[in-house]
C-alpha positions in Angstrom: 0.0 0.0 0.0 3.0 2.3 0.4 3.4 2.4 -3.4 -0.2 3.4 -4.0 -1.7 6.9 -3.9 -5.3 7.5 -2.8 -7.5 10.2 -4.3 -11.0 11.3 -3.7 -13.1 13.0 -6.4 -15.6 15.0 -4.3 -17.5 16.1 -7.4 -18.3 12.6 -8.5 -18.1 10.9 -5.0 -15.5 8.3 -6.2 -12.2 7.0 -4.8 -9.1 6.3 -6.9 -6.1 4.1 -6.2 -3.3 5.2 -8.4 -0.2 3.1 -9.1 2.9 5.3 -9.9 4.4 4.9 -13.4 7.4 2.6 -13.7 11.0 4.0 -13.3 9.7 7.1 -11.5 10.9 8.2 -8.1 8.1 9.1 -5.8 8.5 12.4 -3.9 7.1 11.8 -0.4 6.3 15.5 0.1 4.7 16.1 -3.2 1.2 14.9 -3.8 0.0 14.8 -7.5 -3.3 16.7 -8.0 -6.5 14.6 -8.1 -8.2 14.1 -11.4 -10.4 17.0 -12.4 -13.1 14.8 -13.8 -13.8 11.4 -15.2 -12.9 12.6 -18.6 -9.3 13.8 -17.7 -6.2 12.8 -19.6 -4.6 10.6 -16.9 -3.6 7.2 -18.1 -6.6 4.9 -17.3 -4.2 2.0 -16.6 -2.8 3.9 -13.6 -6.3 4.3 -12.0 -8.4 1.8 -10.2 -11.9 3.3 -9.6 -13.7 2.2 -6.4 -17.0 3.2 -4.9 -16.5 5.3 -1.7 -18.9 3.1 0.3 -17.3 -0.1 -0.9 -13.8 1.3 -0.2 -14.5 2.0 3.5 -16.5 -1.2 4.0 -13.5 -3.2 2.7 -10.6 -1.2 4.1 -12.0 0.8 7.0 -12.1 -1.9 9.7 -8.7 -3.3 8.9 -6.9 0.0 8.9 -9.2 1.9 11.2 -6.4 2.7 13.7 -4.1 3.9 11.0 -6.5 6.5 9.5 -5.8 10.1 10.5 -8.5 12.6 9.7 -7.2 15.7 7.9 -8.7 19.1 7.5 -12.1 19.2 5.7 -11.8 20.1 2.0 -14.0 22.3 -0.1 -17.7 21.4 -0.3 -18.7 19.1 -3.1 -20.5 20.1 -6.2 -24.2 20.5 -6.2 -25.9 17.3 -7.2 -28.2 16.8 -10.2 -31.4 18.7 -10.1 -34.5 16.8 -9.2 -37.6 16.5 -11.3 -39.6 19.8 -11.7 -42.3 20.4 -9.2 -45.7 21.8 -9.7 -45.4 25.5 -10.6 -47.4 28.4 -9.3 -50.4 28.9 -11.5 -51.1 32.2 -13.2 -54.2 32.8 -11.1 -52.2 32.7 -7.9 -49.5 35.0 -9.3 -52.1 37.6 -10.3 -53.7 37.3 -6.8 -50.4 37.9 -5.1 -49.7 40.9 -7.3 -53.0 42.6 -6.8 -53.6 41.7 -3.1 -50.7 43.7 -1.7 -51.2 44.4 2.0 -50.7 47.8 3.5 -50.6 48.8 7.1 -52.4 51.9 8.5 -52.3 53.8 11.7 -55.0 56.1 13.1 -54.7 57.9 16.5 -55.3 60.7 18.9 -53.2 61.5 22.0 -52.5 64.1 24.6 -48.8 64.5 25.3 -47.1 64.5 28.8 -50.2 63.5 30.7 -49.7 62.3 34.3 -52.0 60.2 36.6 -55.2 61.7 37.8 -56.8 61.3 41.2 -60.4 61.7 42.5 -60.0 65.4 43.1 -59.0 66.0 39.5 -61.8 64.2 37.7 -63.4 67.5 36.7 -60.2 68.6 34.9 -60.3 69.1 31.1 -56.7 68.2 30.6 -57.6 64.8 29.0 -60.1 63.6 26.5 -63.6 62.7 27.6 -66.4 61.0 25.7 -69.4 62.6 27.2 -73.2 63.1 26.8 -73.5 65.2 23.7 -77.2 65.4 22.6 -80.7 63.9 23.0 -83.1 62.5 20.4 -86.5 62.0 22.0 -85.8 59.7 25.0 -82.5 58.7 23.6 -79.2 60.0 25.0 -76.5 60.5 22.4 -72.8 60.4 23.4 -69.8 61.8 21.6 -68.8 60.2 18.3 -65.5 61.2 16.7 -63.1 60.3 13.9 -59.5 59.4 14.4 -56.8 61.2 12.5 -54.7 59.3 10.0 -51.3 58.7 11.7 -51.5 60.3 15.1 -52.9 63.7 16.0 -51.1 65.0 19.1 -52.4 67.8 21.3 -50.3 69.5 24.0 -51.0 68.6 27.6 -51.8 72.2 28.6 -54.5 72.6 26.0 -58.0 72.5 27.6 -59.5 71.7 24.2 -61.6 68.5 24.4 -61.3 67.6 20.7 -63.8 64.7 20.8 -66.6 66.8 22.4 -66.3 69.7 19.9 -69.1 68.8 17.5 -72.8 68.2 17.9 -73.8 64.6 17.2 -77.0 63.6 15.4 -78.6 60.2 14.7 -78.7 58.8 11.2 -80.4 55.7 9.9 -79.5 53.3 7.1 -82.2 53.6 4.4 -81.6 49.9 3.5 -81.5 48.6 7.0 -83.6 50.1 9.8 -81.6 48.4 12.5 -78.4 50.2 11.4 -78.1 53.5 13.3 -75.0 55.7 13.2 -74.1 58.9 15.1 -72.3 61.5 13.0 -70.7 64.8 14.0 -72.3 67.9 12.3 -70.4 70.5 10.2 -67.5 68.0 9.8 -65.9 66.3 6.9 -64.1 63.0 7.8 -60.4 62.5 7.1 -58.8 59.2 6.3 -56.3 57.5 4.1 -56.9 57.6 0.3 -57.3 54.3 -1.6 -57.1 54.1 -5.4 -59.7 51.8 -6.9 -59.4 49.7 -10.1 -62.1 48.2 -12.2 -61.1 44.6 -11.2 -61.4 45.4 -7.4 -64.6 44.0 -5.8 -63.8 43.9 -2.1 -61.8 45.8 0.5 -60.4 43.4 3.2 -59.4 44.7 6.7 -57.4 42.4 9.0 -54.9 42.2 11.9 -56.8 45.0 13.8 -55.1 46.1 17.1 -55.6 49.0 19.4 -54.0 50.7 22.4 -55.9 53.0 24.8 -54.3 54.8 27.7 -56.4 55.6 30.8 -54.3 57.1 33.7 -56.6 56.1 36.6 -55.0 55.4 39.9 -55.6 52.2 41.8 -57.1 50.5 38.8 -55.1 47.4 37.9 -57.1 45.6 35.2 -57.1 45.9 31.4 -60.8 46.7 31.0 -61.8 50.0 29.3 -63.6 51.9 32.0 -66.2 54.6 32.3 -66.4 57.0 35.2 -69.9 57.3 36.8 -71.0 59.5 39.7 -73.4 57.9 42.1 -74.3 60.6 44.7 -71.0 61.1 46.5 -69.3 58.0 45.2 -67.3 57.5 42.0 -67.7 54.2 40.2 -65.7 52.7 37.4 -67.7 50.6 35.0 -66.5 48.4 32.1 -67.5 49.9 28.8 -67.6 48.8 25.2 -66.8 51.2 22.4 -67.9 50.8 18.8 -65.1 51.0 16.3 -66.4 51.8 12.8 -64.7 51.4 9.4 -66.1 53.8 6.7 -65.5 54.4 3.0 -66.1 58.1 2.0 -66.2 59.9 -1.3 -63.7 62.6 -2.1 -66.1 64.4 -4.4 -69.5 66.0 -3.5 -72.4 63.7 -3.6 -74.3 65.8 -6.2 -71.5 65.0 -8.7 -72.1 61.3 -8.5 -74.5 60.3 -11.3 -75.7 56.9 -10.2 -76.3 56.9 -6.4 -78.3 53.7 -6.3 -77.2 51.6 -3.3 -74.8 54.3 -2.3 -74.9 57.0 0.4 -77.2 54.9 2.6 -77.4 57.0 5.8 -80.1 59.6 6.1 -81.6 62.2 8.4 -83.9 64.5 6.4 -84.1 67.0 9.2 -80.4 67.8 9.1 -79.4 70.2 6.4 -75.8 71.1 7.4 -72.7 69.4 6.2 -72.1 66.0 7.8 -70.4 62.6 7.1 -73.6 61.0 5.8 -73.2 63.1 2.7 -70.0 61.3 1.8 -70.3 57.9 3.4 -70.6 55.6 0.4 -71.4 52.2 1.8 -72.8 50.4 4.8 -70.5 50.8 7.8 -68.7 47.8 9.3 -68.2 47.9 13.1 -66.5 45.9 15.9 -66.6 46.3 19.7 -63.5 47.0 21.8 -63.6 46.8 25.6 -59.9 46.5 26.7 -57.1 49.0 26.8 -54.9 46.8 24.6 -56.1 44.1 22.3 -56.6 42.7 18.8 -59.4 41.4 16.6 -58.5 38.3 14.7 -61.3 38.1 12.1 -61.4 39.8 8.7 -63.7 42.6 7.8 -64.9 42.5 4.2 -66.4 45.6 2.6 -68.0 45.1 -0.9 -66.8 47.8 -3.3 -68.1 46.5 -6.7 -70.8 49.2 -6.7 -68.0 51.8 -6.5 -65.6 50.4 -9.1 -68.5 50.1 -11.6 -68.9 53.9 -11.5 -66.9 56.2 -13.8 -67.1 59.1 -11.2 -65.3 57.5 -8.3 -61.6 56.6 -8.7 -60.4 57.1 -5.1 -62.0 56.7 -1.7 -61.1 57.6 1.9 -60.9 54.9 4.5 -62.0 56.5 7.8 -62.2 55.3 11.4 -64.7 56.5 13.9 -65.6 55.7 17.5 -68.9 55.9 19.3 -70.9 54.4 22.2 -74.1 52.4 21.6 -77.3 52.7 23.6 -76.6 49.6 25.7 -73.4 51.1 27.1 -74.9 54.6 27.5 -77.1 52.9 30.1 -74.1 51.8 32.1 -72.9 55.5 32.2 -76.1 56.6 33.9 -75.6 58.0 37.4 -77.2 60.4 39.8 -76.2 63.4 42.0 -76.9 63.9 45.8 -80.4 65.1 44.9 -81.1 61.9 42.9 -81.0 63.9 39.6 -79.9 61.8 36.7 -76.5 62.6 35.2 -74.2 60.7 32.9 -70.6 59.8 33.3 -67.8 59.8 30.7 -64.9 57.8 29.3 -61.5 59.4 30.0 -58.4 58.7 28.0 -55.2 60.3 26.9 -54.3 58.1 23.9 -56.2 56.0 21.4 -54.4 54.3 18.6 -55.8 51.9 16.0 -53.6 49.8 13.7 -54.6 47.4 10.9 -53.8 46.0 7.5 -55.9 46.2 4.4 -55.8 45.0 0.8 -58.1 45.1 -2.2 -59.4 41.8 -3.5 -59.9 41.4 -7.2 -62.1 39.1 -9.3 
């Protein structure tokens, strides 16, 4: 074996035993280079080709204690490519191209707010959702839109942004059970979305929120309302309604075909209000914790919009309100048993979600 040289072809996974040519002195410190391929020009008579597995099965046990492992060489060549798999069909490619997800943030916050205590509950240094109006026997609370990105208001401002506009009740002309509360003399703001003819649905998903309420001695994650009962202050769990709305960016009188659009009406109200631009039925969810998420998708049909030649862009707007069931929980009384209503205090309210446009 001392007169035999061993080579390993790592590209072809073969071992070669090479006999030196006759009448040639072997240089112990010089190792001839291994063959470059099976088609090299080395004399075939000088090479004995052996399968790697067979070689170590035959010679490994016998010379096991004489084998010294050297440094690892370069990685072998990539093996032959396997049979082609099933490709991505054209329909899936188009769906991936058109259904690109985008993430949006809406919010409102007061900056540098500190904790409040019982003696400071009458302060206006934080936002409060309060009783706003009455409609017959029905009490209407504040309803307000969140700004795209985050609207920040300085701590020292006494301006209660969410209590600034009068709120009125509007009904869906196609669904009598659908009642919404819009601020008057106000045009909603939101993120613009460009529509294409092939779009038929707007999908909202991965909804999450964060609400900050600096109330001392409260250690749970429930969203709370503050209610006065005679001389006592009570904190009651409250649900808010989070609404997703699609609004037109052009005046409604310029839309030729309004059938099935602009569904919310109040024929008594003549001033500017969001019902005049709200194009479709509003989708809503409830939130009742300071920090949470909503796992289900919200699907808003938009085929009626994409079929129109007048509408090329829409605004995606976010609004919050309190329904009548939760208004009841904010009902309190003073020391003379006169009915009053509490409020929902907060210093920050952020809503984040993803959306994409689904196509045919």
